[in-house]
Each structure stands twice: as C-alpha cells, then as structure tokens.
C-alpha positions in Angstrom: 124.3 103.8 90.8 126.6 102.4 88.2 125.0 99.7 85.3 126.7 97.7 83.1 125.6 95.0 81.2 125.8 92.5 83.8 125.9 94.2 87.2 124.0 97.3 88.7 126.3 98.2 91.6 124.8 100.9 94.3 125.9 103.2 95.8 128.3 104.6 93.2 130.6 106.2 95.7 131.6 104.6 99.3 130.7 107.0 102.1 132.4 106.7 105.0 131.1 108.9 108.0 134.9 109.4 109.2 135.5 109.7 113.0 138.9 108.8 114.5 139.4 105.7 116.9 136.5 103.9 115.4 135.8 101.0 112.8 133.2 102.4 110.2 131.6 100.1 108.2 129.0 101.1 104.4 127.0 98.7 102.4 127.6 98.1 99.0 124.6 96.4 96.5 125.2 94.4 93.2 122.0 93.4 91.4 122.0 91.4 88.3 119.2 91.8 85.9 120.3 89.7 83.6 119.6 85.4 82.9 123.5 84.6 82.9 125.2 83.9 86.9 128.1 86.1 87.4 130.9 86.0 89.4 132.6 89.3 91.0 135.4 90.1 92.8 136.3 93.2 94.8 140.1 95.0 94.8 141.2 97.8 96.7 143.9 100.4 96.5 144.5 100.1 100.1 144.0 96.6 101.2 145.0 96.9 104.7 142.8 99.9 105.0 139.8 98.2 104.3 138.4 95.1 104.7 135.0 93.4 102.3 132.3 91.0 103.2 132.2 88.6 100.7 135.0 90.4 98.3 134.4 87.4 95.9 130.8 85.7 95.2 128.3 84.9 92.4 125.0 86.8 91.8 122.2 84.6 90.3 120.0 85.5 88.0 117.6 88.7 88.3 118.7 89.0 92.2 120.6 91.3 94.6 123.5 90.9 96.9 124.9 92.7 99.7 128.3 93.5 100.5 129.9 95.0 103.8 132.9 97.3 103.5 134.5 98.1 106.6 137.2 100.9 107.1 139.7 99.9 109.6 140.4 101.9 112.6 141.9 105.4 112.0 144.4 107.4 114.2 144.6 110.2 111.9 142.2 112.6 110.3 143.6 112.6 106.2 143.7 116.6 105.4 140.7 118.3 103.9 139.0 114.9 104.8 140.4 113.8 101.3 140.4 110.3 100.1 142.6 108.7 97.3 141.2 105.3 98.0 139.5 103.0 95.5 137.9 100.3 94.6 137.6 97.7 91.6 134.9 95.4 91.2 135.1 93.2 88.4 132.0 90.5 86.8 132.0 87.7 84.8 129.3 85.3 83.3 129.7 81.7 85.0 127.9 78.7 84.7 125.1 77.7 87.2 127.4 74.9 88.6 130.0 77.3 89.8 130.5 77.6 93.3 132.3 80.1 95.2 135.3 78.1 96.3 135.4 78.0 92.3 136.2 81.2 92.1 140.0 82.0 91.0 141.7 85.0 90.3 142.3 83.4 86.4 138.9 83.7 85.8 139.4 87.5 85.7 141.8 88.0 83.7 141.3 89.2 80.5 144.4 88.5 79.0 143.2 84.9 78.7 140.5 85.7 76.8 137.9 86.3 79.2 135.3 89.0 78.8 135.2 90.8 82.1 133.3 94.2 83.5 134.7 96.2 85.4 133.7 99.3 88.0 135.7 101.8 89.8 134.3 103.2 92.8 135.7 106.1 94.7 135.9 106.4 98.6 134.8 109.3 100.0 134.6 111.2 103.5 131.8 112.3 104.9 130.9 114.3 108.5 129.2 112.2 111.3 125.6 112.8 111.9 125.5 114.8 114.8 123.3 114.1 117.6 119.9 116.0 117.7 119.7 118.3 120.9 118.2 117.4 124.5 116.0 119.4 126.0 116.9 118.2 129.7 120.7 117.4 129.2 122.1 114.5 131.9 118.8 113.2 132.0 118.2 109.4 133.2 115.4 109.0 131.2 117.4 110.1 128.0 117.2 113.4 125.7 113.7 114.0 123.5 114.1 116.2 120.4 111.9 118.5 118.9 109.7 116.7 117.1 109.3 114.3 120.5 110.8 111.5 119.3 113.6 109.8 122.2 117.0 109.6 120.9 118.1 107.1 123.7 117.1 103.7 122.9 117.9 102.9 127.2 115.8 105.7 128.0 113.0 103.7 125.3 113.5 100.8 127.0 113.1 102.0 130.2 110.0 103.7 129.1 108.3 100.4 128.4 109.9 98.7 131.1 107.7 101.3 133.2 104.8 100.8 130.9 105.0 96.9 131.4 105.1 97.7 135.7 102.0 100.0 135.4 100.3 97.1 133.4 101.2 94.6 135.5 100.2 95.8 138.8 96.6 97.2 137.4 96.1 93.7 136.4 97.2 92.4 139.7 94.7 95.1 141.5 91.5 93.9 139.4 92.5 90.9 140.3 92.2 91.4 143.8 89.1 93.5 143.4 87.4 90.4 141.6 88.6 88.2 144.5 87.0 90.8 147.0 83.8 91.1 144.8 83.3 87.1 145.0 83.8 86.8 148.8 81.5 89.5 149.4 78.8 87.7 147.2 79.4 84.3 149.2 78.7 86.1 152.2 75.9 87.4 150.8 74.5 84.4 150.2 75.2 82.3 153.2 73.2 85.0 155.3 70.3 85.1 152.4 70.3 81.6 153.3 70.3 81.5 157.0 67.1 83.4 157.0 64.5 81.4 156.4 66.1 78.5 158.4 66.0 81.0 161.4 62.0 81.6 160.7 61.2 78.2 160.9 63.3 77.5 163.8 61.6 80.1 165.7 58.4 79.5 164.5 58.8 76.0 165.5 59.5 77.1 169.0 56.9 79.1 169.4 54.6 76.2 169.0 56.7 74.1 171.1 56.1 76.6 173.7 52.4 76.9 173.6 51.5 73.6 173.2 53.5 73.2 176.7 51.6 76.0 178.0 48.0 74.5 176.4 49.1 71.4 178.3 49.9 72.8 181.9 46.4 75.0 181.9 
C-alpha cells in the first residue's frame, strides 16, 4: 500500500498473471482518509496496452473507490517476463459540488498553482496460478484436489443438480406412501363400519324366521 496525505493506494504494484492471447485485469483501491473530497486521474506510459475504469473520479471523505485496470490481449511474451510500463495517479482536493463531468486536466496542472499529489505504480508480470492436480483426468464430474475441494464449477453444479433430483424423488415417494396409508385407513374404517350393520341384519333375519316358524306350527 502507498499512503499519501490525500489518498492511500492498494496495491503499490500492479501485478498481472500474464497469459498469451488473453485479456487480464487487476484491481486497484483508493482510500480517502481525510475530511476533503479528492478528485483523481490515472495515466499510463502505455495507453494502448491498458485501460482503467474509471480513469477519473472523486473519492469522498473517509471512503474507498475501486478501479479496474485491464491489460489488452498480448500475442508475444516480454523478454524475461519483465515489464517497464508504469502508472501515474494524481489527486487533488476539490469541492463537494464537483462532479465527475467537472474534472479536467487543468485541475492536475501544477504550473497553474494547484496542489497535486502524485503516486507512481510499477507493473509486473507473475505466473498464472497452476491448476491443482486431479485424481481422475477426463472425468465428467470434474477434478478433486487433495484437500477434497472440487475444482470444477460445472462438476459442482452437476452434484447439486443430482442432489436436488434425489431430494425431489424422495419427496414424491413420501407423498405416495402417505396417500397409500390414507387409502388403507379409509378401507379399514369402511370394513369396521359394515360389521355392526351385518350383525343387525343377521339378527333381524333370524327373528323373522323364528316368527314365521312359530306361526306355521
């Protein structure tokens, strides 16, 4: 981190994990620890190679402002992976009424008597992170590292999808089981209700037969 009277800049060196034929970005954060509004402007020695979003802006008092620095696609690797590119960040106190549209190059002109604070940042290339060794190469479910973490987001999605399918299947089976149990209870209730009716019917039938026999005799 680089600290000045107006702003603190993190990181103090822009590091890009260099890869051919690939656009690479890194973040820069500006922190205003003062009670003033600070306007900033970012310049580079190689403007065709880099872009900064936003390259101008205002950092409010006791707040932070994030920048995204992007290196355009490179077709050739530099010798010994050394980079001579640099960035210059300028800061100047402004008024609360100032907007981003009001920021001009004249505000950062020291010859006009403006008090401008400047920070120089170097650029370096670092090796891109190497993929973790996989226990199974070419597996459709992705590779798993030694610590058990899945390195392939698509594999994670597949596992989550599979778990969701198993969960839905279990819910469907549970609902079906409840329906069958309810149906069985209803059948049992019907059979229990029909027993007294049959008993009364049989007793009544016997009574009728006995009465008929008594009369005939």
